[in-house]
C-alpha distance (Angstrom), angle and dihedral (degrees) to the residues before:
residue distance angle dihedral
M1 . . .
D2 3.80 . .
R3 3.81 127.4 .
Q4 3.81 93.1 -102.8
S5 3.82 91.7 55.2
I6 3.80 90.7 47.4
M7 3.82 91.1 50.3
H8 3.80 91.3 49.1
R9 3.81 92.3 51.7
L10 3.80 91.4 43.9
Q11 3.81 90.1 53.2
E12 3.83 91.1 48.8
M13 3.80 92.1 50.1
L14 3.80 92.5 47.7
N15 3.80 91.5 49.5
E16 3.83 88.9 52.2
R17 3.82 95.0 48.7
V18 3.80 107.8 29.0
D19 3.79 130.9 51.3
V20 3.81 94.6 -118.1
A21 3.80 113.4 -161.9
I22 3.82 96.5 168.7
P23 3.82 133.3 57.6
L24 3.80 112.1 -89.0
T25 3.79 110.4 -125.5
G26 3.78 133.3 155.0
E27 3.78 88.8 -94.5
T28 3.82 94.7 53.8
T29 3.80 108.3 114.2
I30 3.75 127.5 -143.4
Q31 3.80 88.1 -121.2
Q32 3.82 90.4 57.8
L33 3.80 87.4 55.3
G34 3.79 92.1 50.3
I35 3.79 93.0 -117.9
D36 3.79 114.3 153.8
S37 3.80 125.3 -159.1
I38 3.82 94.9 -93.6
I39 3.80 93.2 51.0
L40 3.82 89.6 45.0
V41 3.81 93.1 54.7
D42 3.80 90.3 48.1
F43 3.81 90.3 48.5
M44 3.81 92.1 48.6
L45 3.80 90.2 51.7
D46 3.81 88.0 51.6
L47 3.81 88.5 51.5
E48 3.80 90.1 53.4
N49 3.79 91.4 51.4
E50 3.80 94.2 43.3
M51 3.81 95.1 48.4
N52 3.82 96.7 33.5
F53 3.81 100.5 -123.7
T54 3.80 140.7 103.4
F55 3.77 122.6 -120.8
K56 3.79 111.8 -114.8
S57 3.79 86.8 -153.0
M58 3.80 132.8 4.7
D59 3.78 91.8 -162.2
L60 3.79 106.4 137.6
A61 3.76 130.5 158.4
K62 3.80 115.5 -110.8
D63 3.82 88.9 -113.6
A64 3.82 96.3 41.5
N65 3.77 117.8 157.8
L66 3.79 129.6 -142.1
D67 3.82 92.3 -99.4
Q68 3.80 89.0 58.5
I69 3.80 91.1 49.9
V70 3.82 90.3 48.7
D71 3.81 89.5 51.1
L72 3.80 90.6 50.5
V73 3.82 91.5 50.4
Y74 3.81 92.4 45.1
D75 3.81 92.6 49.5
S76 3.80 90.8 47.5
L77 3.80 93.0 50.2
G78 3.79 90.2 59.8
P79 3.81 131.0 -156.2
A80 3.81 95.1 -51.0
A81 3.80 91.2 63.8
């Protein structure tokens, strides 16, 4: 799976779970979406289940943006993805 496909799925999942009042871009931060750390962990676990992988690391900055989450997913998927 490439980064663009990951971003597209991430945007779909966020639109399903969060009341998004702003456009979702790579620069959109989790803080802008009103996502706290507990919701973020739950969401990341949903990502793992949805995309059938396990995060190698869930280390994200408090003000992480969607590009950083995409990178984390992409790195966790590995070369076979």
